[in-house]
C-alpha positions as CSV (number, residue, x, y, z in Angstrom):
1,M,8.0,-17.4,44.2
2,F,8.0,-16.3,40.6
3,I,4.8,-17.0,38.8
4,R,5.1,-17.1,35.0
5,P,2.3,-15.0,33.4
6,H,-0.3,-16.9,31.6
7,K,-0.2,-16.6,27.9
8,P,-3.3,-17.7,26.1
9,T,-3.0,-20.5,23.6
10,P,-4.3,-19.4,20.2
11,E,-7.2,-21.3,18.9
12,P,-7.3,-22.4,15.2
13,H,-8.2,-19.2,13.3
14,T,-11.3,-19.4,11.2
15,R,-12.2,-16.4,9.2
16,H,-15.9,-15.6,8.8
17,S,-17.4,-13.0,6.5
18,L,-20.0,-10.6,7.9
19,R,-22.7,-12.5,6.2
20,D,-21.5,-15.8,7.7
21,L,-22.2,-14.2,11.1
22,G,-25.7,-13.2,10.1
23,Y,-25.1,-9.5,9.4
24,Q,-24.5,-7.3,6.3
25,I,-23.9,-3.6,5.5
26,D,-27.1,-2.1,4.3
27,P,-26.5,-0.7,0.8
28,D,-29.0,2.1,1.4
29,D,-28.0,3.6,4.7
30,G,-24.7,1.9,5.3
31,Q,-25.6,0.4,8.7
32,V,-24.6,-3.0,9.9
33,R,-27.9,-4.9,10.1
34,S,-29.1,-8.4,10.9
35,I,-29.9,-10.4,7.8
36,N,-32.8,-12.1,9.5
37,T,-34.5,-9.1,11.2
38,N,-33.1,-6.2,9.2
39,E,-32.5,-4.5,12.6
40,P,-29.3,-2.5,13.1
41,F,-26.6,-3.9,15.3
42,T,-26.8,-2.7,19.0
43,F,-24.5,-3.3,21.9
44,T,-27.3,-5.1,23.8
45,E,-28.2,-7.8,21.3
46,D,-28.6,-10.2,24.2
47,P,-30.1,-8.2,27.1
48,A,-29.5,-11.1,29.5
49,S,-25.7,-11.4,29.0
50,K,-23.2,-8.6,28.9
51,K,-20.5,-11.1,28.2
52,A,-22.3,-12.4,25.1
53,N,-22.7,-8.9,23.8
54,I,-19.0,-8.2,24.2
55,E,-18.1,-11.4,22.4
56,L,-20.5,-10.6,19.5
57,Y,-19.0,-7.1,19.2
58,N,-15.5,-8.5,19.1
59,T,-16.5,-11.2,16.6
60,L,-18.0,-8.6,14.2
61,I,-15.4,-5.8,14.2
62,H,-13.0,-7.5,11.8
63,P,-15.5,-8.9,9.3
64,A,-17.3,-5.5,9.3
65,S,-13.9,-3.8,8.6
66,R,-13.1,-6.2,5.8
67,A,-16.6,-5.6,4.4
68,V,-15.7,-1.9,4.2
69,Q,-12.6,-2.7,2.3
70,D,-14.6,-4.8,-0.1
71,I,-16.8,-1.7,-0.7
72,M,-13.7,0.4,-1.3
73,I,-12.6,-2.1,-4.0
74,D,-15.8,-3.2,-5.5
75,T,-17.9,0.0,-5.3
76,L,-15.4,2.8,-5.2
77,H,-13.0,0.9,-7.5
78,M,-10.0,1.6,-5.3
79,E,-6.8,-0.3,-6.1
80,P,-5.2,-2.4,-3.4
81,I,-1.5,-1.9,-3.4
82,A,0.7,-4.4,-1.6
83,V,3.2,-2.9,0.9
84,P,6.1,-3.6,0.6
85,D,5.2,-5.9,-2.3
86,A,3.1,-9.0,-3.1
87,G,6.2,-11.2,-3.1
88,Q,6.7,-11.1,0.7
89,P,4.5,-10.7,3.8
90,H,2.5,-7.5,3.1
91,C,-0.5,-5.5,3.9
92,F,-2.6,-3.4,1.5
93,I,-3.1,0.3,1.1
94,Y,-5.9,1.6,-1.2
95,A,-5.7,4.2,-4.0
96,T,-8.5,5.7,-6.1
97,P,-8.0,5.3,-9.9
98,G,-5.0,7.4,-11.0
99,A,-4.4,8.8,-7.6
100,L,-0.6,8.3,-7.6
101,S,-0.1,9.6,-11.1
102,G,-2.2,12.8,-10.7
103,D,-1.2,16.2,-9.3
104,K,-3.3,16.4,-6.1
105,L,-3.6,13.7,-3.5
106,V,-5.3,13.3,-0.1
107,V,-3.7,10.7,2.2
108,L,-6.1,9.3,4.9
109,V,-4.4,7.8,8.0
110,V,-6.5,6.2,10.7
111,G,-5.6,6.0,14.4
112,N,-4.6,3.2,16.7
113,G,-5.9,-0.3,16.4
114,T,-8.3,-0.3,13.5
115,F,-8.1,-1.4,9.9
116,G,-7.1,1.3,7.4
117,S,-10.6,1.7,6.2
118,V,-12.2,2.4,9.7
119,W,-12.0,5.4,11.9
120,A,-13.5,3.6,14.9
121,W,-14.9,0.1,15.3
122,N,-17.6,1.1,17.8
123,V,-18.9,3.8,15.5
124,L,-18.8,1.5,12.5
125,L,-20.9,-1.1,14.2
126,K,-23.3,1.3,15.9
127,Q,-23.6,4.2,13.3
128,G,-22.5,2.5,10.0
129,I,-20.0,3.2,7.3
130,H,-20.9,6.8,6.8
131,H,-19.7,7.7,10.3
132,G,-17.3,5.0,11.2
133,S,-15.3,4.5,8.0
134,V,-13.3,6.5,5.5
135,I,-15.9,5.9,2.7
136,D,-17.5,9.4,2.8
137,Y,-14.1,11.1,2.9
138,V,-13.0,9.2,-0.2
139,Q,-16.2,10.0,-2.1
140,D,-16.1,13.7,-1.1
141,C,-12.5,14.1,-2.2
142,E,-13.1,12.3,-5.5
143,Q,-16.1,14.6,-6.2
144,R,-13.6,17.5,-5.9
145,G,-11.2,15.9,-8.4
146,L,-8.7,14.8,-5.8
147,G,-6.9,11.4,-5.7
148,V,-7.1,9.5,-2.4
149,L,-4.7,7.1,-0.8
150,V,-5.9,5.2,2.3
151,L,-3.0,3.9,4.5
152,N,-3.2,0.8,6.7
153,P,-0.8,1.5,9.6
154,N,-2.1,-1.1,12.1
155,M,-1.6,-4.1,9.9
156,N,1.9,-5.0,11.1
157,I,2.0,-8.8,10.9
158,V,0.9,-11.6,8.6
159,A,-0.9,-14.6,10.0
160,P,0.0,-18.2,8.9
161,D,-2.9,-18.1,6.4
162,G,-1.3,-15.0,4.7
163,V,-3.7,-12.4,5.9
164,A,-2.4,-9.2,7.4
165,E,-3.3,-8.7,11.1
166,S,-2.8,-6.2,13.9
167,Y,-0.8,-6.7,17.0
168,N,-3.6,-5.1,18.9
169,S,-6.2,-7.9,18.2
170,Y,-4.5,-11.0,16.8
171,V,-3.5,-13.8,19.2
172,G,-1.1,-16.3,17.6
173,R,2.1,-16.5,15.6
174,G,2.7,-14.0,12.8
175,T,5.4,-12.7,10.5
176,E,6.3,-9.1,10.7
177,I,5.7,-7.0,7.6
178,K,8.9,-5.3,6.5
179,G,8.6,-1.6,6.7
180,S,5.3,-1.8,8.6
181,E,6.5,-3.3,11.9
182,T,4.8,-0.4,13.6
183,A,2.2,2.2,12.6
184,D,4.8,4.9,12.4
185,E,7.1,2.8,10.3
186,H,4.3,2.0,7.9
187,V,3.6,5.7,7.3
188,G,7.3,6.4,6.9
189,Y,7.7,3.5,4.4
190,V,4.8,4.7,2.3
191,W,6.2,8.2,2.3
192,S,9.7,7.3,1.4
193,H,9.0,4.5,-1.1
194,I,5.7,5.6,-2.7
195,L,4.8,9.2,-2.1
196,R,8.0,11.2,-1.9
197,D,9.2,10.5,-5.5
198,S,5.7,10.1,-7.1
199,P,4.4,12.5,-9.8
200,V,2.0,14.0,-7.2
201,R,3.0,17.6,-6.6
202,S,0.5,18.6,-3.9
203,I,-0.3,16.2,-1.0
204,A,-2.7,16.7,2.0
205,F,-2.6,14.4,5.0
206,V,-5.7,13.7,7.1
207,A,-4.3,12.2,10.3
208,Y,-6.5,10.9,13.1
209,N,-5.5,10.2,16.7
210,T,-2.2,8.4,17.0
211,S,-1.3,8.8,13.3
212,G,-0.7,12.5,13.9
213,S,2.6,11.5,15.5
214,A,3.6,9.5,12.5
215,V,3.0,12.5,10.2
216,I,5.0,14.7,12.5
217,D,7.9,12.4,12.2
218,L,7.9,12.9,8.4
219,L,8.1,16.7,9.0
220,K,10.7,16.2,11.6
221,Y,13.1,13.9,9.8
222,D,12.6,14.8,6.2
223,Y,11.7,18.4,6.4
224,A,12.9,19.7,3.0
225,R,11.3,17.0,0.9
226,F,8.1,17.0,3.0
227,V,7.4,20.7,2.7
228,E,8.3,20.6,-1.1
229,K,5.4,18.3,-1.7
230,T,3.0,18.6,1.2
231,A,0.3,21.3,1.0
232,C,-1.2,20.7,4.5
233,V,-2.0,18.3,7.3
234,A,-5.5,18.1,8.8
235,F,-5.1,16.6,12.3
236,I,-8.2,15.1,14.0
237,D,-8.0,14.6,17.7
238,S,-4.3,14.0,17.2
239,T,-1.9,12.9,20.0
240,H,1.2,14.5,18.4
241,S,3.5,16.8,20.3
242,L,6.1,19.4,19.4
243,F,8.8,17.8,21.4
244,D,12.2,18.1,19.7
245,L,10.9,19.8,16.6
246,G,13.0,22.4,15.0
247,S,11.7,26.0,14.6
248,G,11.3,25.5,10.8
249,S,8.9,22.6,11.5
250,I,7.0,24.5,14.1
251,A,6.7,27.5,11.7
252,W,5.4,25.2,8.9
253,L,2.7,23.7,11.3
254,E,1.5,27.3,11.9
255,L,1.0,27.8,8.2
256,G,0.4,24.3,6.8
257,A,-1.8,22.5,9.4
258,Q,-5.1,22.7,11.3
259,H,-6.3,20.5,14.1
260,W,-9.9,19.5,14.6
261,E,-10.4,18.7,18.2
262,T,-13.4,17.4,20.1
263,S,-15.0,20.0,22.3
264,V,-18.2,19.9,24.3
265,N,-18.4,23.7,24.7
266,G,-17.0,25.0,21.4
267,N,-13.7,26.2,22.7
268,P,-10.3,24.8,21.6
269,T,-8.2,23.7,24.5
270,S,-4.8,22.8,23.3
271,V,-3.4,25.5,20.9
272,D,0.0,25.5,22.5
273,R,0.4,21.7,22.4
274,V,-0.4,21.1,18.8
275,G,1.4,24.1,17.3
276,C,-1.2,24.9,14.7
277,P,-4.6,26.5,14.5
278,V,-7.3,24.5,16.3
279,V,-10.9,24.1,15.1
280,A,-13.2,23.1,17.9
281,V,-15.6,20.3,17.0
282,D,-18.9,20.5,18.9
283,N,-19.4,16.8,19.8
284,T,-22.5,16.2,22.0
285,T,-22.8,12.5,21.0
286,E,-20.9,11.2,24.1
287,T,-18.7,9.3,21.6
288,R,-15.4,11.0,21.0
289,E,-14.7,8.7,18.1
290,M,-17.5,10.5,16.2
291,T,-15.2,13.4,15.6
292,P,-13.9,12.4,12.2
293,S,-17.4,12.2,10.9
294,L,-18.6,15.5,12.6
295,C,-15.7,17.5,11.1
296,R,-15.7,15.9,7.7
297,N,-17.1,18.8,5.7
298,G,-14.6,21.3,7.3
299,V,-11.7,18.9,6.8
300,V,-12.5,18.2,3.1
301,E,-13.0,21.9,2.4
302,Y,-9.7,22.7,4.0
303,V,-7.6,20.0,2.2
304,T,-9.2,20.9,-1.1
305,E,-8.3,24.5,-0.8
306,C,-4.7,23.6,0.3
307,V,-4.0,21.1,-2.4
308,E,-5.3,23.5,-5.0
309,R,-2.9,26.1,-3.7
310,G,0.0,23.6,-3.5
311,P,2.8,23.4,-0.9
312,V,3.1,26.3,1.6
313,P,4.8,29.1,-0.3
314,G,8.3,29.9,0.8
315,A,8.4,27.1,3.4
316,I,11.7,25.7,2.1
317,E,13.3,29.1,2.8
318,F,12.8,28.9,6.6
319,G,13.7,25.2,6.2
320,D,15.7,23.5,8.9
321,G,15.3,26.2,11.6
322,Q,18.8,27.6,11.3
323,N,18.7,31.4,11.6
324,N,15.5,31.7,9.5
325,A,13.5,34.0,11.8
326,A,13.6,36.8,9.2
327,N,12.3,34.6,6.4
328,F,9.5,33.3,8.6
329,V,8.3,36.8,9.7
330,Q,8.5,38.0,6.1
331,L,6.4,35.1,4.9
332,L,3.7,35.8,7.6
333,D,3.7,39.4,6.5
334,D,3.2,38.4,2.9
335,L,0.3,36.1,3.8
336,S,-1.3,38.7,6.0
337,E,-1.6,41.1,3.1
338,S,-4.1,38.8,1.4
339,D,-5.9,37.7,4.6
340,S,-7.7,40.2,6.7
341,E,-7.7,37.8,9.6
342,G,-4.1,36.7,9.1
343,A,-1.1,37.2,11.3
344,D,0.9,40.4,11.1
345,G,3.9,38.9,12.8
346,I,5.0,35.8,14.7
347,P,1.9,34.4,16.5
348,D,2.0,34.5,20.3
349,R,2.3,30.7,20.6
350,L,5.5,30.9,18.6
351,S,7.0,33.8,20.4
352,N,9.2,31.5,22.5
353,V,10.5,29.5,19.6
354,T,14.3,29.7,19.2
355,M,15.0,30.2,15.5
356,N,18.4,28.5,15.6
357,Q,17.3,25.0,16.6
358,T,18.5,22.2,14.4
359,F,17.3,18.6,13.7
360,E,18.5,15.6,11.8
361,V,17.4,14.4,8.4
362,K,17.0,10.7,8.1
363,E,18.2,9.3,4.7
364,D,17.3,5.9,3.2
């Protein structure tokens, strides 16, 4: 006998602020603290009930994330930009003042599930905004004179009250956001409608976890325009792969990307998979989601250097992967002259690349 799966009936949705729930983000240390006791949140607030602790955690993650967005707007003076626009169901991305009209821009893209302002919910609640959110990345980049754009890839639907929500955590009816139906489509929409034709001449992407695949799609399907404007990609514990990439794209990753990856012994483990240099992040916290915080200094230093340099020199010449082996080798030789530790030929992990692969370019 066929048994129809049970689908929970959504309860009336009431939105509470973090303060409504008895918590606040401490302005001094950035931790989520109880208003009554001033103690930081722990996962064992109720020692007698694991279920109650889980329910409290799930109740706090969205209000805490919205509190981070309030800080981005009220304290960092970031501008919320409606995507696709305010006249229809939309989500917001956030830009520092003048970010989209300047020369140099860092684009922050979080991974699966969370709000655009948060690397990981568990780290946000347990360790605070300096480890669990993008706040410190934004401030560090601004201090270096770089504009910052924070994407919001997981806000894919709008609830009946007009607030953007995620498929991962919202139960109830919702209206899909055009161009942001999925996380990958959100990143693609922002690229093609906001970034690609903007005055910005040098862009760095910081892509965490699943968002690495979305950035790879930009390289894969819009190679020429992507490499003309993009200085680098900093992957953090990314889930991207090289499947179906043309040789031009793989060559660009070797020169225009680095991957910060969690390691408990200091050794990178997946050079072949990611196609770009790997930086091992020594993470002894037993919380893999701490990686964006642990590698922040290295990532910010890397993207700063890259956007100052501009897009990878000569990348367009080995372009779509069609018979461009000579150009690629020559470019590596040129770079090695000014880098004592640079390559003097095609790296070993690219030795099996066929330089006559092709790929499609998606037009609007």
